[in-house]
C-alpha positions as CSV (number, residue, x, y, z in Angstrom):
1,M,0.0,0.0,0.0
2,G,1.1,3.6,-0.6
3,K,-0.5,7.0,-0.9
4,A,-4.2,7.0,-0.2
5,T,-6.6,8.8,-2.6
6,I,-9.9,10.5,-1.9
7,S,-11.7,7.6,-3.5
8,D,-10.0,5.3,-1.0
9,F,-11.6,7.3,1.8
10,G,-15.2,7.5,0.5
11,E,-16.6,5.1,3.2
12,I,-14.6,6.9,5.9
13,Y,-15.9,10.3,4.8
14,S,-19.5,9.0,4.8
15,S,-19.1,7.6,8.3
16,Y,-17.7,10.9,9.4
17,A,-20.7,12.8,7.9
18,A,-23.1,10.4,9.6
19,G,-21.4,11.0,12.9
20,C,-20.5,7.4,13.5
21,L,-16.7,7.5,12.8
22,D,-14.2,6.6,15.5
23,P,-12.8,9.7,17.2
24,A,-9.2,9.0,16.1
25,F,-10.3,8.8,12.4
26,S,-12.5,11.9,12.8
27,L,-9.3,13.7,14.0
28,L,-7.5,12.4,10.9
29,V,-10.3,13.5,8.5
30,E,-10.7,17.0,10.1
31,T,-7.0,17.6,10.0
32,Q,-6.6,16.5,6.4
33,A,-9.6,18.7,5.4
34,A,-7.9,21.7,7.1
35,L,-4.9,21.0,4.9
36,R,-6.5,20.1,1.5
37,P,-9.4,22.0,-0.2
38,D,-10.3,18.9,-2.3
39,V,-10.7,16.8,0.9
40,K,-12.8,19.6,2.5
41,R,-15.1,19.5,-0.5
42,A,-15.3,15.7,-0.4
43,V,-16.3,15.8,3.2
44,A,-18.8,18.6,2.5
45,R,-20.4,16.5,-0.2
46,A,-20.7,13.5,2.2
47,E,-22.3,15.7,4.8
48,T,-24.8,17.0,2.2
49,I,-25.7,13.4,1.2
50,A,-26.0,12.4,4.9
51,G,-28.3,15.5,5.4
52,V,-30.6,14.4,2.6
53,F,-31.0,10.9,4.1
54,L,-31.5,12.5,7.6
55,E,-34.4,14.5,6.2
56,T,-36.2,11.4,5.1
57,E,-36.0,9.8,8.6
58,A,-38.9,10.1,10.9
59,K,-38.5,13.1,13.2
60,A,-38.1,12.4,16.9
61,E,-39.5,14.8,19.5
62,L,-37.0,16.7,21.6
63,S,-37.2,16.1,25.4
64,A,-38.5,18.9,27.5
65,G,-36.0,21.7,28.0
66,A,-33.5,20.1,25.6
67,I,-32.8,23.3,23.7
68,D,-32.4,25.3,26.9
69,K,-29.9,22.7,28.2
70,A,-27.9,22.8,25.0
71,M,-27.7,26.6,25.0
72,A,-26.6,26.6,28.6
73,M,-23.8,24.1,27.8
74,I,-22.7,26.4,24.9
75,D,-22.7,29.5,27.2
76,A,-20.7,27.6,29.9
77,F,-18.1,26.6,27.4
78,E,-17.7,30.1,25.9
79,A,-17.6,31.7,29.3
80,G,-15.2,29.2,31.0
81,E,-13.6,26.4,29.1
82,A,-12.5,28.4,26.0
83,P,-10.5,31.0,27.9
84,A,-8.9,28.3,30.0
85,T,-7.8,26.5,26.8
86,R,-6.3,29.7,25.4
87,A,-4.5,30.3,28.7
88,N,-3.1,26.8,28.7
89,A,-1.9,27.2,25.1
90,I,-0.1,30.5,26.0
91,H,1.5,28.8,29.0
92,L,2.7,25.9,26.9
93,A,4.1,28.2,24.2
94,G,6.2,29.8,26.9
95,E,7.8,26.3,27.4
96,G,9.0,26.2,23.8
97,L,6.0,24.6,22.1
98,D,5.5,27.1,19.3
99,E,5.6,24.3,16.8
100,L,2.5,22.7,18.4
101,L,0.7,26.0,18.3
102,A,1.3,26.1,14.5
103,L,-0.6,22.9,13.9
104,P,-4.0,23.1,12.3
105,E,-7.1,22.6,14.4
106,P,-8.4,20.3,15.8
107,L,-5.0,18.6,15.9
108,R,-3.5,21.7,17.7
109,E,-5.8,21.4,20.7
110,T,-5.5,17.7,21.0
111,A,-1.7,17.9,20.8
112,L,-1.5,20.7,23.4
113,T,-3.8,18.8,25.8
114,S,-2.0,15.5,25.4
115,F,1.4,17.1,25.9
116,Q,0.5,18.2,29.4
117,T,0.3,14.5,30.5
118,N,2.2,12.5,28.0
119,K,5.2,14.6,26.8
120,W,7.4,13.9,23.8
121,Q,9.3,10.6,23.7
122,G,12.5,10.0,21.8
123,L,12.5,7.1,19.4
124,T,15.9,7.4,17.7
125,Q,18.1,10.3,16.7
126,G,15.9,13.1,15.4
127,I,12.7,11.2,15.8
128,R,10.2,12.1,18.6
129,R,6.6,11.0,19.1
130,L,3.8,12.2,21.3
131,K,0.9,9.9,22.3
132,L,-2.4,11.7,21.6
133,D,-5.5,11.2,23.8
134,A,-8.2,11.1,21.1
135,G,-10.8,9.2,23.0
136,S,-10.3,6.1,20.9
137,D,-9.1,2.5,21.2
138,A,-6.9,3.1,18.2
139,E,-3.2,4.0,18.7
140,V,-2.8,7.7,17.9
141,E,0.6,9.5,17.8
142,L,2.1,12.7,16.5
143,Y,5.6,12.3,15.0
144,R,8.3,15.0,14.8
145,I,10.9,14.0,12.2
146,E,14.1,16.1,11.8
147,P,15.3,16.6,8.2
148,G,17.2,13.5,6.9
149,C,16.4,11.4,10.0
150,T,14.9,8.0,9.7
151,V,12.2,6.1,11.6
152,P,13.5,2.6,12.4
153,R,12.4,0.0,9.8
154,H,9.1,-1.6,10.9
155,S,5.9,-3.4,10.0
156,H,2.5,-3.1,11.7
157,S,0.1,-5.2,13.7
158,G,-2.9,-3.7,11.7
159,S,-3.7,-0.9,9.3
160,E,-1.8,2.4,9.8
161,F,-2.9,5.8,8.4
162,T,-0.2,8.4,8.5
163,L,-1.1,12.0,7.6
164,V,1.7,14.5,6.8
165,V,0.8,17.7,8.6
166,S,3.8,19.7,7.6
167,G,7.1,19.0,5.9
168,G,7.4,15.6,4.3
169,F,8.9,12.1,4.3
170,S,9.7,9.4,1.8
171,D,9.8,5.6,2.1
172,E,9.9,2.6,-0.1
173,S,6.4,3.4,-1.6
174,G,7.1,7.0,-2.5
175,S,7.1,10.6,-1.2
176,F,4.5,12.2,1.0
177,G,3.8,15.9,1.5
178,P,1.3,18.0,3.5
179,G,-2.2,16.6,3.3
180,D,-1.0,13.2,1.9
181,I,-1.9,10.0,3.8
182,S,0.3,7.0,3.7
183,L,-1.7,3.8,4.1
184,K,0.1,0.6,5.3
185,G,-1.1,-2.8,6.2
186,P,0.3,-5.7,8.3
187,E,2.1,-7.0,5.2
188,D,4.0,-3.7,4.6
189,V,7.5,-3.0,5.9
190,H,8.9,0.5,5.5
191,Q,11.5,3.0,6.8
192,P,10.3,6.6,6.5
193,T,12.9,9.3,6.2
194,G,12.3,13.0,6.7
195,D,12.7,15.4,3.7
196,M,15.6,17.8,3.8
197,D,13.5,21.0,3.5
198,G,12.3,21.2,7.1
199,V,10.9,19.3,10.1
200,C,8.1,16.9,9.3
201,F,5.1,16.5,11.6
202,A,2.9,13.5,10.9
203,L,-0.3,12.2,12.5
204,A,-0.4,8.4,12.8
205,V,-3.6,6.4,13.5
206,R,-3.1,2.7,13.7
207,E,-5.0,-0.4,14.6
208,G,-2.3,-2.1,16.6
209,G,1.3,-1.3,17.4
210,L,4.6,-1.1,15.4
211,R,6.8,-4.1,15.0
212,F,10.4,-3.0,14.6
213,T,13.1,-5.0,12.8
214,G,16.8,-5.3,13.4
215,V,18.3,-4.0,16.7
216,M,15.2,-2.0,17.5
217,G,13.1,-5.1,17.1
218,L,15.4,-7.0,19.5
219,V,15.1,-4.1,22.1
220,Q,11.3,-4.1,21.6
221,R,11.1,-7.9,22.3
222,L,13.3,-7.6,25.4
223,V,11.2,-4.9,27.0
224,G,8.0,-6.7,26.0
225,Q,6.4,-3.9,24.0
């Protein structure tokens, strides 16, 4: 498998539009749509189609006071939670996290929130990863790849979707730039290397962990990961 196309994601966009997509993949779709106008249009079309089907469904009556409760929740968020989020972002920026603040929403908020508890972890020279709390059973990580640095060669326990957010990387299947998604399966083995024109940030969503080869694979087996 290599670079995923819009047609590959038709079912995922439809599930997103219907509101039944896993939160990790919703984060992936929303971030890609923020980077690529064609994906944004594809998602909008899926939402339009979902809206047409919704209009044909039998209408359900709202519970008493439902609208008032919803408005109260919105007011509470705007009055309290949003300023707190901005304050946290400013505080984190002071700790040298300007790069995270430059990420597109909603990835930016997820990364900043996750950083407060998980922190960056070094993988190899020039490669760091941040575990993201996306409210999903899927494994979700943000990778920071320095120019010319290489992620250790590995395979996967399940499917892996890697979205390039900024910069780029190349592997055995080709080159990937901002908005591109690399799709890998359990049968794929690859070794991504960051492009030389700047730091690469990539969002990875996978159904299962990585399986490293070589020395890293030996270390992985020894520590039982």
